C-alpha positions as CSV (number, residue, x, y, z in Angstrom):
1,X,0.1,10.5,12.2
2,X,3.3,10.3,10.1
3,X,5.0,8.0,12.6
4,X,1.8,5.9,12.8
5,X,1.6,5.6,9.0
6,X,5.3,4.5,9.0
7,X,4.7,2.0,11.7
8,X,1.8,0.5,9.7
9,X,4.0,0.3,6.6
10,X,6.8,-1.4,8.6
11,X,4.3,-3.8,10.1
12,X,3.1,-4.8,6.6
13,X,6.8,-5.2,5.6
14,X,7.4,-7.4,8.6
15,X,4.6,-9.6,7.6
16,X,5.8,-9.9,4.0
17,X,9.4,-10.8,5.2
18,X,8.1,-13.4,7.6
19,X,5.9,-14.9,4.9
20,X,8.8,-15.0,2.5
21,X,11.1,-16.7,5.1
22,X,8.4,-19.3,5.9
23,X,7.7,-19.9,2.2
24,X,11.4,-20.5,1.5
25,X,11.7,-23.0,4.4
26,X,8.5,-24.9,4.0
27,X,7.7,-27.1,1.0
28,X,4.1,-27.4,2.2
29,X,3.5,-23.7,1.7
30,X,4.5,-23.9,-2.0
31,X,6.8,-22.0,-4.2
32,X,7.8,-18.3,-3.8
33,X,5.4,-16.0,-5.6
34,X,7.1,-14.1,-8.3
35,X,5.6,-11.3,-10.4
36,X,5.2,-12.0,-14.1
37,X,6.7,-9.4,-16.4
38,X,4.5,-6.5,-17.5
39,X,4.7,-7.1,-21.2
40,X,2.3,-6.3,-24.0
41,X,0.5,-9.7,-23.5
42,X,-0.1,-9.0,-19.8
43,X,-1.4,-5.6,-20.5
44,X,-3.9,-7.0,-23.0
45,X,-5.6,-8.7,-20.0
46,X,-6.2,-5.3,-18.2
47,X,-9.8,-4.2,-17.8
48,X,-10.6,-0.8,-19.3
49,X,-10.8,2.0,-16.9
50,X,-14.1,3.8,-16.3
51,X,-14.7,6.9,-18.4
52,X,-15.0,9.0,-15.2
53,X,-11.5,8.1,-14.0
54,X,-9.7,11.4,-13.4
55,X,-6.3,10.0,-12.4
56,X,-4.6,6.7,-13.3
57,X,-2.1,4.8,-11.1
58,X,-0.6,1.4,-11.3
59,X,-2.4,-1.4,-9.4
60,X,-0.8,-2.4,-6.1
61,X,1.3,-5.6,-5.8
62,X,2.4,-7.3,-9.0
63,X,-0.2,-5.5,-11.1
64,X,0.9,-4.0,-14.3
65,X,-2.6,-2.7,-15.1
66,X,-3.7,0.8,-14.4
67,X,-6.5,1.7,-11.9
68,X,-8.2,4.9,-10.8
69,X,-6.5,6.8,-8.0
70,X,-8.6,7.2,-4.9
71,X,-10.5,10.5,-4.8
72,X,-10.9,13.0,-1.9
73,X,-13.0,11.5,0.9
74,X,-12.6,7.9,-0.2
75,X,-11.5,5.3,2.4
76,X,-7.9,4.3,2.2
77,X,-5.2,2.5,4.2
78,X,-2.2,0.2,4.1
79,X,-3.9,-2.3,1.8
80,X,-5.7,0.0,-0.7
81,X,-4.7,1.8,-3.8
82,X,-3.1,5.2,-3.5
83,X,-4.8,8.5,-3.0
84,X,-4.7,10.9,-6.0
85,X,-2.1,13.7,-6.4
86,X,-2.0,16.3,-3.7
87,X,-3.7,14.0,-1.2
88,X,-2.7,11.7,1.6
89,X,-4.3,8.9,3.5
90,X,-5.1,10.6,6.9
91,X,-6.9,9.5,10.1
92,X,-10.2,11.2,11.0
93,X,-10.2,13.6,14.0
94,X,-10.6,11.8,17.3
95,X,-9.4,8.4,16.0
96,X,-8.4,6.5,19.1
97,X,-6.7,3.6,17.3
98,X,-4.9,5.1,14.3
99,X,-2.8,2.1,13.5
100,X,-5.8,-0.2,13.4
101,X,-7.6,2.3,11.3
102,X,-4.8,2.3,8.7
103,X,-4.7,-1.5,8.7
104,X,-8.5,-1.7,8.3
105,X,-8.7,0.9,5.6
106,X,-10.7,3.2,7.9
107,X,-8.9,6.4,7.1
108,X,-9.7,8.8,4.3
109,X,-7.9,10.6,1.4
110,X,-7.7,14.2,2.3
111,X,-5.6,17.2,1.1
112,X,-2.0,17.0,2.2
113,X,-1.3,20.8,1.9
114,X,0.7,22.0,4.8
115,X,1.7,18.4,5.7
116,X,5.4,17.5,5.8
117,X,6.6,14.8,3.4
118,X,6.9,11.5,5.3
119,X,9.9,9.3,4.9
120,X,9.6,5.8,6.3
121,X,13.2,4.9,7.0
122,X,13.9,2.1,9.5
123,X,16.5,2.9,12.2
124,X,18.4,-0.2,11.4
125,X,19.2,-1.6,7.9
126,X,19.4,-5.2,9.3
127,X,16.6,-7.6,8.4
128,X,16.5,-8.7,12.1
129,X,15.0,-5.2,12.8
130,X,11.9,-6.2,10.9
131,X,11.6,-9.6,12.6
């Protein structure tokens, strides 16, 4: 599962790199998206967290607002928020297409006790590796 998770993250990185390259080369696509600074003014626009939020994490992407971490048993994947402390996004037993499950947020937050820490490090540092 660790290697599948890394492959899913690398696939998402590939897509972002390709999109960035296309955006830079094509005026029709528009300007490159840049994140606004997370200053006090930006944080004033953040929605309040629900009172039952047990763990706060930063929103994905450019977000500077906080959001609730995903709890045990909640669906997760490449494009969701992070699971809470001590948990990892893991496939369900018998999953026949684990990569698609990760990309479609069809895996769940479960305890990561006994799991090895996963490092997603590409074999090549060259950008061509991702393309």
